[in-house]
C-alpha positions in Angstrom: 0.0 -0.3 -0.4 2.9 2.2 1.5 4.9 1.8 -2.0 1.5 1.9 -4.4 2.2 -1.8 -5.7 -1.1 -2.9 -4.1 -4.1 -0.2 -4.3 -6.6 -0.5 -1.5 -10.5 0.8 -2.2 -13.6 0.4 0.3 -15.9 -1.8 -1.5 -18.6 1.1 -3.1 -15.9 3.0 -2.2 -14.4 5.8 -5.2 -10.9 5.7 -6.0 -8.9 9.2 -5.2 -8.8 10.9 -8.1 -5.3 11.7 -9.1 -4.1 15.2 -10.1 -5.6 17.5 -12.8 -1.7 18.6 -13.8 0.3 15.6 -12.7 0.5 11.8 -12.7 -1.9 9.7 -11.0 -0.8 9.9 -7.4 1.0 6.5 -6.8 1.2 4.6 -3.3 1.6 7.4 -0.4 3.9 9.7 -1.0 6.9 10.6 1.3 5.1 7.9 4.2 8.7 7.4 5.1 10.2 11.2 5.6 7.0 11.7 7.3 7.3 8.4 9.7 10.9 8.8 10.6 10.2 12.9 11.0 7.6 11.6 13.8 9.7 9.3 15.6 11.0 11.1 18.0 14.8 10.1 17.9 15.2 9.2 14.4 13.6 13.2 13.5 16.3 14.5 16.4 19.0 13.2 13.5 17.1 14.7 10.5 18.4 18.3 9.0 16.4 20.3 6.2 19.1 19.8 3.8 18.4 16.0 4.4 14.8 16.6 3.5 14.4 16.6 -0.5 17.3 13.6 -0.4 15.0 11.4 2.5 12.1 11.8 -0.5 13.0 9.2 -2.2 13.4 7.5 0.3 11.4 4.4 -1.1 11.3 1.2 2.2 12.8 0.9 5.3 13.3 -2.8 6.3 15.1 -4.5 10.0 16.6 -8.2 9.0 17.4 -10.6 11.4 20.1 -13.0 11.5 18.6 -16.4 11.7 20.9 -17.0 14.6 19.8 -14.5 16.1 23.2 -12.9 16.9 22.1 -9.4 15.4 20.2 -7.6 12.7 20.4 -5.1 9.5 18.4 -2.3 8.7 18.5 -1.6 5.2 16.4 1.7 4.0 15.1 1.0 0.2 16.0 4.7 -2.3 15.2 5.6 -5.5 17.7 7.2 -8.1 17.7 10.5 -6.8 20.7 13.0 -7.2 22.4 12.3 -4.2 24.1 8.7 -4.6 23.9 6.5 -6.3 23.3 3.4 -4.2 20.0 1.9 -4.4 19.9 0.2 -0.9 21.6 2.3 2.6 22.2 -0.2 5.5 23.4 -0.5 9.0 24.7 -4.3 10.8 24.3 -4.3 14.4 26.1 -7.7 16.2 24.4 -8.5 19.5 26.1 -12.4 20.4 23.0 -12.4 23.2 20.3 -10.7 21.9 17.5 -13.6 22.1 19.0 -14.2 26.0 16.9 -13.0 29.2 20.5 -10.3 30.3 20.1 -7.4 28.8 22.1 -6.5 25.1 25.6 -6.7 24.7 26.5 -5.1 21.5 29.5 -6.3 19.7 29.8 -4.3 16.8 28.7 -2.5 14.1 29.1 -1.6 10.5 27.0 0.9 8.3 27.3 1.7 4.4 29.7 4.2 2.1 28.0 6.5 1.1 28.2 6.8 -3.0 27.9 10.8 -3.4 27.1 12.4 -6.7 29.8 14.5 -7.2 29.2 17.9 -5.4 26.2 16.1 -3.3 27.4 14.7 -0.4 25.1 16.2 2.8 27.9 15.1 5.6 30.6 17.5 4.2 30.2 21.7 3.6 33.3 23.4 1.8 34.6 25.9 3.4 37.2 28.3 1.5 40.2 30.0 4.5 42.8 31.6 4.0 46.2 30.7 4.9 49.2 32.1 5.3 52.4 31.5 4.7 54.6 31.3 7.9 57.9 31.1 6.5 59.5 30.3 3.1 60.8 31.9 0.2 56.6 32.8 0.2 56.5 34.1 3.6 53.3 36.2 4.3 51.5 35.5 0.9 48.0 34.3 1.9 46.2 31.8 -0.1 42.9 30.7 -0.6 42.7 26.6 0.9 39.0 24.4 0.2 38.7 21.7 2.9 35.6 20.0 3.5 33.6 20.2 7.1 31.9 17.3 8.9 27.5 18.7 9.1 25.0 17.2 10.9 22.7 15.0 8.9 20.7 12.1 9.0 23.2 10.3 6.9 26.3 10.8 9.0 24.7 8.2 10.9 25.8 4.9 8.2 29.5 5.9 9.6 29.0 3.6 12.6 30.8 5.1 16.1 34.0 3.6 16.7 32.8 1.1 19.7 35.2 0.9 23.2 38.0 -2.2 22.6 39.1 -4.4 25.4 41.9 -2.4 26.2 39.9 0.6 26.7 39.3 1.3 30.2 35.8 2.3 31.0 
């Protein structure tokens, strides 16, 4: 129903009218963006710049490992202007997930997003002026472009660094 592969019309009801100026409405437009935007924790990750990209999100699902040692969250996207991946994933390894004790996160693996040139929502390019301090070009100013990390839902696909056994608590 959400994707439009199945159309549900109540018995005796008229199908929804299509807009006169465009293609027929299929499924529930922006369902996943709306659902994520209404989730208390997930909505905190989404910034305004993410919205046009998240409009291309067509499916989200959780795939649990057969042996119960973890799960993978899969986000399927239609073709979009931001990246070439059809699916973005994040996998959680929790060996005791089915035990009665508190689950222990053993590993997290994200995916690499294949951003199209100039479309990476996780960084912004900033031009900075640098003054040469020593050498033949001392005192000269040059402009360099650096990338700075910015808030974005898509940073979530970069897994956190888990403490090793050697680290103190």
